[in-house]
N, C-alpha and C positions, 0 to 999 in steps of 0.2 A: 553606532547609534542606529536605532530603528527609524523608519519613516514616520512622519506625523501627518495627520490629515484632520479634516473637520470631524466633529463628533458624528458618529454614525447615526443615520436616521432610523426611526422606528419602522420596522417592516411589517407588512400585512400579509396574512396568509388566509387561504380559503377556510382552513379549519384550525383554529387556535388551540383547541383542546388536544391533550395527548390521548388519543384514543385510536385504536386500529380501524382501518377502513374495512367495511363489510364487502369482501370480494365475492363476486359471482364465481361459479364453478368454471375451471379453465376449459377452453376449447382446444381441440386437437389441431396441431399445425400439420396440414397435409402436404405442404409445399416443400420438397427437399431443397436444402440449401445448395447454392452454387459452390463449386470448389473454392476454398479459401486461398488467398494469396498474401504474401508479405509485400509491402511497398516501402522502399527506402525513404526515410524522412528528409533526406538531403537532395538526392538527385532524381527520385521518383522511380528508379529501377524496380521491377517486380520479379518475384520468384514464387513458385508454389510453396506452400507452408511445409511441404515434405523436405525442403532443402536442409542440409546440415550446416550451411554457412551461418555463422553466428551474427554476421553483419553483411552489409551490401558488398559484393565482390567488385563492384565498379568503383565505388568511392569510399568505402569504409563507413558509410552512414548507418544508423541503427534502423532496424525494422519497425514499421507500424503494421497493423493488420488492415488490409483493404476490406473493411467490413462495416456495413451500416445496419444497425439493428432495426427491426420493425418498430413502428410507433408503439410507445408504451401503452399497454392495455392490461388492466387488472385481470381480465379473463384469460390471459395467457400465462398467468402464474400457476404452477402446478401445486395445488394445495395439498396433494397427497405426498409430496416429496419434502421430507423434513431436513433439508440442507440448503446451502446456497444454490444448488442446482434446480431449485424450484423456479429460478429466474432464467433458466437455460434458453428460453426463446429469445432472450436479449443478449446472449453470450455467443461468442464465436467458438463453437465446439464441433468436433469431428466425430460423428457417430455416437455410439453409446459407451465408449470406454470409461467415461466418468463413473458409470455405475459400479465398476469394480475397483475404483480408486477412492471414492468419497468415504470419509469417516464421519459424516454428519457435521462438517465444518459450517460455520455460519449460524444463523438463528440465535444470536447472542442477545441477552436482555439489555434494556436501557434502564438505568437506575438513576433516580433523582438524587443528586448530591446535596444541593441547597436550592434556594429560590431561583438562582440564575444558571445553574450547571446541570446538564444531563450527562451521564457517563455511559458510553456504549462499551459494554464489557467484552471486548474482543479478545481478551486472553482466556475466555471460556471456550477454548479450541482444543483439538486433539494434542497439539504440541505446545500449547499454552501461549500462542501468539497469533496476531492477525495474519501473519504470513501464510497460514494454512489456506486462507482464501485463494491466494495466488498460486501456491504450490499445487493445490488440488487440480486447478485448471491446467497448469503447465505440464504436470506429469501425466494427466489424462491425454494431452496432446502428444507427449513423447511416446506413450504407449500406443496411441493411434497410428503413429507413423513408423513404429517398429524400432525405436531407439532401445538399445540394450545396455548402454553405459553412459553416464553423465558426469560432468564436473561442475562445481559451483563454488563461488567465493562469497563470503558472508561475514558479518560481525557476530553471527551466532544464530539468530532467530530464523532467517531465511534458509540457512544451511541445515538447521534442524528440521524445518518443514520439508525441504526437498528430500532430505535423507529418509524421513518417515514415509513419505508417499512413494519414494523409490522402493523402499522395503516392501511396501504393500503391493507395488506393481511388478516386483521381481526384476528391477533395473539396478545394475551395479552403480555405485555412487561414491564419489570422492569429493571431499569438502576442504576448501582452504579457508583458514581463519587467521586474523592478525594476532600477534602476541598481545596479551592483556584481555583476550576474550574470556568471559566467565568460565571457569572450569566446569561448572554445572551444565552449561550449554554444550561444551565439548563432550562431556559424559553422555548426554542425551543423544547427540549425533552418533557417537560410537555404538550406543545401545541399539540403534536402528540398523546396524550392520554396515555403516559407511566408514570409510577411511578418512582420517582427519590429518591435515598438514597444518601445523602452526607456523606461520610465516613471520619472521622478525620484521619490525618496522610498522609503518602506518597501514590503515585500512586500504588506502588507495594503492600502496605497494603490493599488498596481498592480492588485490584484484588483478594487477598487472602480471604477477607471477602465475596466477591461474590462467589468464588469457594467453600467456606464452605457451603453456601446456596445450591449450586448445589449438594454437597455431602450429605447433610442432608435431602433435600427435593426431589431430583431427577428431578428438573425442567431442561428443555433443556438449555444448555449453548451455546447461539448464539454468540460466542466470535470470534473476528477478528484475534486473535492469535492462538487459539486452533483449530478452524474449517477451514480446508483447502479449503472449497468452497469459502471462502472470496478471496483467491488468484486467483481463476478462474475469478473473476471480475477485480482485479488489473492488471492481465496480459494484459488487453485490452489497458492499457496506452501505451504499446509499439506497439501493432498492429496498434493502431490508429495513433501514430506518424509516423510509417512506411508508412501507407497509405497516410497521409497528405503530407509528405515531399518527398516520394519516396526513402527514405534512413533513416538511423539512424545517428544522429549527432556523431561527433568524441568523445565527452565527454557528459556523462549523470550524472547529480548530483541528488542524492536521499537522503532525510532525513531518518534517521534510529533511531527509538525508539524500537518498537517491530518488525519492519521490514516488515510491511504488503505490502507497495508499493515495497520495495526492493525485496522481495521474488517473488512477481508476475512478476515484471519487468525482473528479471534474468531468470525466467522460460520462459518467452516469447522470450527473446533474445537468449537463448539456442535453443529454437524451431526454430527461424528464421535461426540461424546458421546451425543447423542440416539439415534444409530444403534447404540450399543453397541460401536463399533469401538475406543474407548478407555474406560478405567474412570473417569478423572478428568481435570480440566483441569490442564495444566501451570501452573507459576508464571510468569505473564507479567510481564516487566520492561519498563516503558515509559520510553523515553529522551527527555528534553528538554534543550535547551541551557541552560547556566548563565545565559546572557544573554537567554533568551527562554523562559519557563517558565510560561505561564498555566494549563496543566493541572496541572502539579506543585503549584503554589501553591494551586489550587482544591482538589485532593485533600488537601493538608496541612490546609487550613482546613475541610474537609468541606463545601465549597460545591458546589451542583449545576451551576454555570456557571463558565466560565473566568474567571480573575482578570483584572481590568483592569490593564494595565501598558504601559509603553513599552519595546519591545525595544531592546537595545543591539546594535551591529554584532557579528556572529559569523562565523567562517569556516565554521561548520556551517550554511550558507545554506539547505540543504534542509529544515531543521526550524525555521527562524526565522519562525514564524507567531504573531503576537501575538493574532490574533482567529480562532481555528479555528472555522469555521462549523458544524461538527458537534461542537463541544466538549461540549455538554450530553449528547449521545449517547455520546461517548467516556467521560465521567465516570460516566454511569450504568452502563456496562459494567465500568468499573474497580471500582465498588462491588460489583456483582454477583459478580465473580470475584476479589475481593481482589487486584487488580492493584497492583503497586508502581511508583511513579515514581522515577526517579533522574536526577541531573544528569550531563551530560557537561561536565566542567570545561574551560573554554576553554584554560587553560594546559597541558592534557595531550593535546590533540587531535593536535598535530603529532608528539609523541613516540609516540603510539599509531600514527599513520600510518607512522612510521619502523619501528616494531616489526613491523608487518604487512609492509611492503616488504622487510624483511630476510629474511622467509620466502617472498618471491615474490608477495605479495599487494599489488598497487599500486592503492590505492583513493582515492577523493576524500575531502575533508575531512569531510563529513557522515557518510560511512561510517566513517571512523576514529573519529568521536565515539562510535560504538557500543562499540568496544573500550575507549575511555577511560571510558565510563559503566560498563561491566562491572567495570573495576578499582575504580571508586568504590563500586559495589554490594558488592563483596567486602569492602572496608574497612568498610562499614556493617553488613553482615549476616553476614559470615563466608564460609568456603569455599562456592563455588557450582558444583558439578560438573554435568556433562551439560547444558551451556548451548548453545543454538543461537543464533548471531548472524548477521544478514543482512549480506552484503557487497553493498550496494544500488547503488553507483555507482562507475564506473571512474575511476582517477586521471588518466587522460589528458584527462578533461573538466574538471579543476580548473585554474584559472589565477588565482592571487591575488597 
Protein backbone atom coordinates (compact mmCIF):
# COMPACT_ATOMS: atom_id res chain seq x y z
CA UNK A 1 0.00 0.00 0.00
CA UNK A 2 1.16 3.56 -0.66
CA UNK A 3 1.43 6.21 2.02
CA UNK A 4 -1.51 8.54 2.46
CA UNK A 5 -1.32 12.17 3.40
CA UNK A 6 -3.47 15.26 3.46
CA UNK A 7 -4.60 16.67 0.14
CA UNK A 8 -1.69 18.55 -1.31
CA UNK A 9 -1.85 22.35 -1.10
CA UNK A 10 -1.97 24.61 -4.08
CA UNK A 11 1.52 25.91 -4.77
CA UNK A 12 2.43 29.36 -5.99
CA UNK A 13 5.14 30.21 -8.46
CA UNK A 14 6.70 33.42 -9.63
CA UNK A 15 5.63 32.74 -13.19
CA UNK A 16 2.48 30.64 -13.64
CA UNK A 17 2.49 30.77 -17.44
CA UNK A 18 4.38 28.24 -19.51
CA UNK A 19 6.75 30.57 -21.28
CA UNK A 20 10.51 30.55 -21.61
CA UNK A 21 12.60 32.95 -19.58
CA UNK A 22 14.30 35.66 -21.62
CA UNK A 23 17.92 34.92 -20.83
CA UNK A 24 20.74 37.40 -21.16
CA UNK A 25 23.84 36.45 -23.09
CA UNK A 26 26.16 34.17 -21.08
CA UNK A 27 29.25 35.48 -19.41
CA UNK A 28 32.55 33.68 -19.66
CA UNK A 29 33.73 31.77 -16.62
CA UNK A 30 37.37 32.79 -16.26
CA UNK A 31 37.97 30.93 -13.01
CA UNK A 32 39.43 27.45 -13.60
CA UNK A 33 37.76 24.76 -11.50
CA UNK A 34 39.66 23.14 -8.66
CA UNK A 35 40.58 19.47 -9.17
CA UNK A 36 37.55 17.30 -8.59
CA UNK A 37 37.38 14.66 -5.89
CA UNK A 38 35.14 11.75 -5.00
CA UNK A 39 33.90 11.58 -1.42
CA UNK A 40 32.56 8.36 0.11
CA UNK A 41 28.96 8.85 1.18
CA UNK A 42 29.49 6.47 4.12
CA UNK A 43 32.84 7.23 5.74
CA UNK A 44 33.85 10.48 4.02
CA UNK A 45 37.09 9.12 2.52
CA UNK A 46 38.24 11.11 -0.51
CA UNK A 47 39.98 10.09 -3.72
CA UNK A 48 40.78 12.08 -6.87
CA UNK A 49 38.26 11.46 -9.64
CA UNK A 50 41.06 9.86 -11.65
CA UNK A 51 40.77 6.78 -9.42
CA UNK A 52 39.72 3.50 -11.02
CA UNK A 53 38.15 2.32 -7.77
CA UNK A 54 34.40 1.82 -8.37
CA UNK A 55 33.65 2.45 -4.68
CA UNK A 56 35.41 3.50 -1.49
CA UNK A 57 38.42 1.24 -0.81
CA UNK A 58 38.10 1.93 2.92
CA UNK A 59 34.50 0.88 3.57
CA UNK A 60 32.87 -0.02 0.26
CA UNK A 61 30.59 3.01 0.33
CA UNK A 62 29.55 4.68 -2.93
CA UNK A 63 31.15 7.81 -4.29
CA UNK A 64 29.59 11.25 -4.33
CA UNK A 65 31.23 14.16 -6.09
CA UNK A 66 32.79 16.76 -3.80
CA UNK A 67 31.42 19.55 -5.97
CA UNK A 68 29.29 22.61 -5.24
CA UNK A 69 28.04 24.41 -8.35
CA UNK A 70 28.10 28.18 -8.47
CA UNK A 71 24.87 30.02 -7.77
CA UNK A 72 22.39 29.45 -10.59
CA UNK A 73 22.46 32.43 -12.92
CA UNK A 74 20.82 32.54 -16.33
CA UNK A 75 23.80 34.50 -17.63
CA UNK A 76 25.95 31.40 -17.22
CA UNK A 77 23.88 29.32 -19.65
CA UNK A 78 25.70 28.98 -22.98
CA UNK A 79 22.96 29.92 -25.43
CA UNK A 80 25.18 28.96 -28.37
CA UNK A 81 25.39 25.31 -27.28
CA UNK A 82 22.39 23.24 -28.39
CA UNK A 83 22.75 20.37 -25.95
CA UNK A 84 22.60 19.73 -22.20
CA UNK A 85 26.14 21.08 -21.97
CA UNK A 86 24.74 24.60 -22.26
CA UNK A 87 24.44 24.17 -18.44
CA UNK A 88 28.04 23.06 -18.04
CA UNK A 89 28.90 25.86 -15.61
CA UNK A 90 26.68 24.01 -13.12
CA UNK A 91 28.06 20.55 -13.93
CA UNK A 92 31.19 18.82 -12.68
CA UNK A 93 33.16 18.44 -15.91
CA UNK A 94 36.86 17.98 -16.57
CA UNK A 95 38.15 20.01 -19.46
CA UNK A 96 36.55 20.01 -22.88
CA UNK A 97 36.26 16.29 -23.64
CA UNK A 98 32.47 16.61 -23.69
CA UNK A 99 32.77 18.44 -27.01
CA UNK A 100 33.89 15.27 -28.76
CA UNK A 101 31.31 13.12 -26.95
CA UNK A 102 28.04 15.02 -27.12
CA UNK A 103 25.46 14.07 -29.72
CA UNK A 104 23.06 16.89 -28.91
CA UNK A 105 21.37 15.09 -26.01
CA UNK A 106 18.90 17.15 -24.04
CA UNK A 107 16.82 20.10 -25.25
CA UNK A 108 13.78 17.83 -25.42
CA UNK A 109 10.35 19.44 -25.84
CA UNK A 110 7.62 19.66 -23.22
CA UNK A 111 4.23 18.64 -24.60
CA UNK A 112 0.88 19.34 -22.98
CA UNK A 113 -1.03 16.05 -22.67
CA UNK A 114 -4.16 17.39 -20.98
CA UNK A 115 -5.16 20.18 -18.60
CA UNK A 116 -3.18 18.63 -15.74
CA UNK A 117 -0.23 16.86 -17.37
CA UNK A 118 2.92 18.06 -19.10
CA UNK A 119 5.08 15.45 -20.81
CA UNK A 120 8.85 15.99 -20.97
CA UNK A 121 9.79 14.10 -24.13
CA UNK A 122 13.08 12.69 -22.96
CA UNK A 123 13.05 9.80 -25.40
CA UNK A 124 13.88 12.37 -28.07
CA UNK A 125 17.53 11.45 -27.55
CA UNK A 126 20.27 9.83 -29.64
CA UNK A 127 19.59 6.34 -28.19
CA UNK A 128 15.90 6.96 -27.48
CA UNK A 129 16.05 7.28 -23.70
CA UNK A 130 16.80 9.83 -20.98
CA UNK A 131 19.87 7.82 -19.99
CA UNK A 132 21.79 9.69 -22.68
CA UNK A 133 21.92 12.66 -20.32
CA UNK A 134 23.95 10.70 -17.78
CA UNK A 135 25.95 8.61 -20.24
CA UNK A 136 27.25 11.67 -22.11
CA UNK A 137 28.59 13.18 -18.89
CA UNK A 138 29.98 9.87 -17.59
CA UNK A 139 31.78 8.90 -20.80
CA UNK A 140 33.17 12.44 -21.13
CA UNK A 141 34.70 11.83 -17.68
CA UNK A 142 36.06 8.42 -18.76
CA UNK A 143 37.67 9.97 -21.83
CA UNK A 144 39.12 12.80 -19.75
CA UNK A 145 40.95 10.42 -17.39
CA UNK A 146 42.17 8.07 -20.12
CA UNK A 147 39.87 5.07 -19.62
CA UNK A 148 40.12 2.73 -22.63
CA UNK A 149 37.68 -0.05 -21.63
CA UNK A 150 34.53 -0.18 -19.50
CA UNK A 151 31.87 -2.60 -18.30
CA UNK A 152 28.32 -1.77 -17.31
CA UNK A 153 25.20 -3.62 -16.16
CA UNK A 154 21.77 -2.47 -17.21
CA UNK A 155 18.17 -3.44 -17.87
CA UNK A 156 18.78 -2.09 -21.36
CA UNK A 157 18.55 1.68 -21.71
CA UNK A 158 21.62 2.68 -19.67
CA UNK A 159 23.67 -0.04 -21.31
CA UNK A 160 22.61 1.16 -24.74
CA UNK A 161 23.52 4.75 -23.87
CA UNK A 162 26.92 3.83 -22.46
CA UNK A 163 27.62 1.63 -25.49
CA UNK A 164 26.72 4.43 -27.89
CA UNK A 165 28.88 7.06 -26.21
CA UNK A 166 31.75 4.61 -25.79
CA UNK A 167 31.55 3.95 -29.52
CA UNK A 168 31.80 7.66 -30.15
CA UNK A 169 34.70 8.02 -27.69
CA UNK A 170 36.63 5.00 -28.99
CA UNK A 171 36.32 3.17 -25.66
CA UNK A 172 35.94 -0.62 -25.56
CA UNK A 173 32.61 -1.57 -23.97
CA UNK A 174 31.01 -4.70 -22.50
CA UNK A 175 27.41 -4.70 -21.25
CA UNK A 176 25.67 -7.16 -18.93
CA UNK A 177 21.87 -7.40 -19.19
CA UNK A 178 19.40 -9.69 -17.36
CA UNK A 179 17.42 -12.33 -19.20
CA UNK A 180 14.11 -10.93 -20.41
CA UNK A 181 15.69 -7.68 -21.63
CA UNK A 182 14.03 -6.50 -24.82
CA UNK A 183 15.81 -8.04 -27.83
CA UNK A 184 15.58 -4.67 -29.56
CA UNK A 185 17.63 -3.06 -26.80
CA UNK A 186 20.22 -5.83 -27.07
CA UNK A 187 20.40 -5.34 -30.83
CA UNK A 188 21.00 -1.61 -30.37
CA UNK A 189 23.79 -2.21 -27.85
CA UNK A 190 25.54 -4.61 -30.23
CA UNK A 191 25.10 -2.19 -33.13
CA UNK A 192 27.24 0.32 -31.25
CA UNK A 193 30.07 -2.20 -31.15
CA UNK A 194 29.68 -3.35 -27.55
CA UNK A 195 29.69 -6.97 -26.41
CA UNK A 196 26.54 -8.14 -24.63
CA UNK A 197 26.31 -10.78 -21.91
CA UNK A 198 22.77 -11.97 -21.12
CA UNK A 199 22.73 -13.11 -17.49
CA UNK A 200 20.11 -15.59 -16.24
CA UNK A 201 18.13 -14.46 -13.23
CA UNK A 202 17.12 -11.09 -11.84
CA UNK A 203 18.33 -7.59 -12.63
CA UNK A 204 20.07 -7.48 -9.25
CA UNK A 205 21.90 -10.75 -9.95
CA UNK A 206 23.01 -9.36 -13.30
CA UNK A 207 24.55 -6.36 -11.51
CA UNK A 208 26.43 -8.62 -9.13
CA UNK A 209 27.86 -10.70 -11.98
CA UNK A 210 29.15 -7.51 -13.60
CA UNK A 211 30.62 -6.24 -10.34
CA UNK A 212 32.37 -9.56 -9.85
CA UNK A 213 34.10 -9.00 -13.19
CA UNK A 214 35.15 -5.52 -12.08
CA UNK A 215 36.60 -6.93 -8.86
CA UNK A 216 38.48 -9.78 -10.53
CA UNK A 217 39.77 -7.99 -13.63
CA UNK A 218 40.01 -4.34 -12.58
CA UNK A 219 38.14 -3.05 -15.63
CA UNK A 220 36.54 0.39 -15.24
CA UNK A 221 32.95 0.25 -13.93
CA UNK A 222 31.06 2.85 -16.00
CA UNK A 223 27.93 2.30 -14.00
CA UNK A 224 24.99 4.68 -13.84
CA UNK A 225 24.37 3.91 -10.15
CA UNK A 226 27.92 3.80 -8.76
CA UNK A 227 29.50 6.64 -10.70
CA UNK A 228 28.20 10.09 -9.68
CA UNK A 229 29.26 11.71 -12.95
CA UNK A 230 26.10 10.16 -14.39
CA UNK A 231 23.99 12.41 -12.16
CA UNK A 232 25.79 15.47 -13.50
CA UNK A 233 24.00 14.67 -16.74
CA UNK A 234 20.57 13.86 -15.29
CA UNK A 235 20.61 17.17 -13.36
CA UNK A 236 20.05 18.92 -16.68
CA UNK A 237 16.49 17.53 -16.86
CA UNK A 238 15.52 20.16 -14.28
CA UNK A 239 17.66 23.03 -15.58
CA UNK A 240 16.15 22.47 -18.99
CA UNK A 241 12.58 22.40 -17.69
CA UNK A 242 13.19 25.63 -15.79
CA UNK A 243 14.60 27.32 -18.87
CA UNK A 244 11.76 26.13 -21.11
CA UNK A 245 8.84 26.97 -18.81
CA UNK A 246 10.33 29.81 -16.81
CA UNK A 247 9.30 27.89 -13.67
CA UNK A 248 9.11 24.40 -12.18
CA UNK A 249 5.68 22.70 -12.25
CA UNK A 250 3.87 22.18 -8.95
CA UNK A 251 4.21 18.40 -9.22
CA UNK A 252 7.10 16.43 -10.73
CA UNK A 253 6.59 12.68 -11.20
CA UNK A 254 9.78 10.61 -11.47
CA UNK A 255 10.17 6.82 -11.90
CA UNK A 256 12.56 5.30 -9.38
CA UNK A 257 14.40 2.03 -9.78
CA UNK A 258 18.04 2.79 -9.07
CA UNK A 259 17.18 6.47 -8.88
CA UNK A 260 19.42 7.94 -11.58
CA UNK A 261 16.91 10.56 -12.73
CA UNK A 262 15.59 11.05 -9.20
CA UNK A 263 19.00 11.85 -7.69
CA UNK A 264 20.00 14.21 -10.49
CA UNK A 265 16.65 16.00 -10.42
CA UNK A 266 16.71 16.50 -6.66
CA UNK A 267 20.27 17.84 -6.83
CA UNK A 268 19.24 20.39 -9.47
CA UNK A 269 16.07 21.39 -7.61
CA UNK A 270 18.05 21.92 -4.42
CA UNK A 271 20.51 24.02 -6.41
CA UNK A 272 17.72 26.20 -7.85
CA UNK A 273 16.20 26.60 -4.40
CA UNK A 274 19.51 27.53 -2.77
CA UNK A 275 20.15 30.01 -5.56
CA UNK A 276 16.78 31.72 -5.09
CA UNK A 277 15.65 30.78 -8.61
CA UNK A 278 12.59 28.98 -7.16
CA UNK A 279 10.77 29.73 -3.91
CA UNK A 280 9.96 26.17 -2.87
CA UNK A 281 10.40 22.56 -3.87
CA UNK A 282 7.67 21.04 -6.02
CA UNK A 283 5.82 17.97 -4.78
CA UNK A 284 7.95 15.07 -5.98
CA UNK A 285 6.00 11.90 -6.81
CA UNK A 286 8.27 8.84 -6.92
CA UNK A 287 7.02 5.86 -8.93
CA UNK A 288 7.72 2.22 -8.10
CA UNK A 289 6.37 -0.91 -9.75
CA UNK A 290 3.62 -2.71 -7.89
CA UNK A 291 5.74 -5.84 -8.32
CA UNK A 292 9.06 -4.32 -7.20
CA UNK A 293 8.75 -1.61 -4.57
CA UNK A 294 11.54 -1.76 -1.93
CA UNK A 295 11.67 2.03 -1.58
CA UNK A 296 7.92 2.53 -1.37
CA UNK A 297 7.66 -0.15 1.30
CA UNK A 298 10.55 1.35 3.25
CA UNK A 299 8.97 4.81 3.13
CA UNK A 300 5.64 3.39 4.30
CA UNK A 301 7.39 1.72 7.25
CA UNK A 302 9.60 4.75 7.90
CA UNK A 303 12.68 2.64 7.42
CA UNK A 304 15.98 4.29 6.41
CA UNK A 305 16.91 1.36 4.17
CA UNK A 306 15.13 -0.36 1.26
CA UNK A 307 12.81 -3.18 2.20
CA UNK A 308 14.07 -6.70 1.59
CA UNK A 309 11.82 -8.37 -0.96
CA UNK A 310 11.76 -10.70 -3.94
CA UNK A 311 10.73 -8.81 -7.09
CA UNK A 312 8.05 -10.33 -9.26
CA UNK A 313 8.34 -10.14 -13.06
CA UNK A 314 7.03 -6.84 -14.42
CA UNK A 315 6.80 -5.27 -17.85
CA UNK A 316 8.14 -2.09 -16.23
CA UNK A 317 11.63 -3.58 -16.51
CA UNK A 318 13.44 -0.27 -16.18
CA UNK A 319 12.39 0.18 -12.54
CA UNK A 320 12.51 -3.49 -11.50
CA UNK A 321 15.36 -2.99 -9.00
CA UNK A 322 15.00 -5.06 -5.85
CA UNK A 323 18.22 -3.81 -4.23
CA UNK A 324 18.79 -0.15 -5.16
CA UNK A 325 22.38 0.54 -4.19
CA UNK A 326 21.67 4.18 -3.34
CA UNK A 327 18.42 3.34 -1.57
CA UNK A 328 19.52 4.82 1.76
CA UNK A 329 20.37 8.08 -0.01
CA UNK A 330 17.06 8.14 -1.91
CA UNK A 331 15.04 7.53 1.24
CA UNK A 332 16.91 10.25 3.13
CA UNK A 333 16.00 12.73 0.38
CA UNK A 334 12.41 11.50 0.42
CA UNK A 335 12.15 12.28 4.14
CA UNK A 336 13.87 15.64 3.71
CA UNK A 337 11.52 16.83 0.98
CA UNK A 338 8.27 15.01 1.91
CA UNK A 339 8.41 13.01 -1.29
CA UNK A 340 5.51 10.63 -1.90
CA UNK A 341 5.88 7.16 -3.37
CA UNK A 342 3.15 5.67 -5.52
CA UNK A 343 2.58 2.34 -7.25
CA UNK A 344 2.33 1.80 -10.98
CA UNK A 345 -0.26 -0.97 -11.04
CA UNK A 346 0.84 -3.76 -13.37
CA UNK A 347 -2.63 -4.27 -14.82
CA UNK A 348 -2.89 -0.62 -15.87
CA UNK A 349 0.42 -0.14 -17.67
CA UNK A 350 -0.67 -1.36 -21.10
CA UNK A 351 -3.85 0.75 -20.95
CA UNK A 352 -1.73 3.79 -20.11
CA UNK A 353 0.57 2.98 -23.02
CA UNK A 354 -2.43 2.81 -25.36
CA UNK A 355 -3.76 6.11 -24.00
CA UNK A 356 -0.45 7.80 -24.74
CA UNK A 357 -0.14 6.20 -28.17
CA UNK A 358 -3.62 7.43 -29.10
CA UNK A 359 -2.25 10.97 -28.75
CA UNK A 360 0.88 10.21 -30.75
CA UNK A 361 3.19 9.35 -27.83
CA UNK A 362 4.64 5.88 -28.46
CA UNK A 363 6.62 4.95 -25.37
CA UNK A 364 8.03 1.83 -23.79
CA UNK A 365 6.30 -0.01 -20.97
CA UNK A 366 8.34 1.47 -18.12
CA UNK A 367 7.51 4.95 -19.39
CA UNK A 368 3.81 4.12 -19.62
CA UNK A 369 4.02 3.04 -15.98
CA UNK A 370 4.51 6.73 -15.14
CA UNK A 371 1.07 7.63 -16.47
CA UNK A 372 -0.46 4.59 -14.77
CA UNK A 373 1.09 5.74 -11.50
CA UNK A 374 -0.20 9.28 -12.00
CA UNK A 375 -3.73 7.91 -12.34
CA UNK A 376 -3.25 5.95 -9.12
CA UNK A 377 -1.91 9.05 -7.38
CA UNK A 378 -5.00 11.02 -8.35
CA UNK A 379 -7.21 8.26 -6.95
CA UNK A 380 -5.35 8.40 -3.64
CA UNK A 381 -4.69 12.12 -3.25
CA UNK A 382 -7.26 13.84 -5.43
CA UNK A 383 -6.84 16.19 -8.41
CA UNK A 384 -3.18 16.80 -9.18
CA UNK A 385 -2.79 19.64 -11.67
CA UNK A 386 0.37 21.02 -13.23
CA UNK A 387 2.25 17.72 -13.17
CA UNK A 388 5.43 17.10 -15.18
CA UNK A 389 5.86 13.47 -16.26
CA UNK A 390 8.94 12.17 -18.02
CA UNK A 391 8.62 10.19 -21.22
CA UNK A 392 11.92 8.42 -20.64
CA UNK A 393 12.01 5.62 -23.23
CA UNK A 394 10.72 5.15 -26.78
CA UNK A 395 8.23 2.42 -27.63
CA UNK A 396 10.28 1.03 -30.49
CA UNK A 397 12.73 -0.33 -27.91
CA UNK A 398 10.09 -2.45 -26.19
CA UNK A 399 9.59 -6.03 -27.29
CA UNK A 400 7.72 -8.29 -24.87
